[in-house]
Structures are given as structure tokens and as C-alpha cells.
C-alpha positions, 0 to 999 in steps of 0.5 A: 523495484525495490524489495519494499515494493514487491513487497506492497504490491504482494500485500496490495494483490493479497487484502485488495484479493486481485489475483495476481494484477499486481503483477504488474504495477508499477510504482507508477500505478495510481492505486485511487480512485483506481483501482476499485477494490481499493476503498475506505474500509480496503484501506484501513484492512491494507494499513493494519495488514502493513502494521502487522507484516511490517510492524510499523506504527500508522496513526490516523493523520500521518494517511493522507489520500497521497500516500495512497495515491501510487503503488510509489508514494505508499512504497514510501511513506511504507519505508520512512517509517520503518526507517523512524 
């Protein structure tokens, strides 16, 4: 796991109040539809938290279900945003 992966896991745990459950997640762990806490309001909060913590701006048209498919797809999205 990369540092970005670990940061995403910490943020997921914090935003979704997972009480440490994210420590067992891998890049292949499914998010949308697999974690009940990740509903539409949580997605908005998570995006806002990513923007604040990593200094990126996420436009509405950049978000798709694929972005939140797995821990890895979310980490890859964040890494691409940081590199842009």
C-alpha cells in the first residue's frame, strides 16, 4: 500500500466512523454498495474531506460510481488529482 492508500483508509475510517474497520481493507476492498455507511451524504462529506486534506478541487463531473468502486480506485483518483 502506498502512503495515499493509507491516507484514504484513515479518511474513510474517520468520515464513515468505521472504528478502525478500515485497517483490514486492501486496495481491492469494495466501497460503494459494500459499506453501508458510504451513502450519498457520506460521499459528499468524503469528497469535501479529500479536498481539504489534500488541497485538490473535485468537480461534480469528475465523480462517477467507478471512482468509489474500491479503495484502489479512490486512491488512484486522488493521486491523479494531486499530480494534475
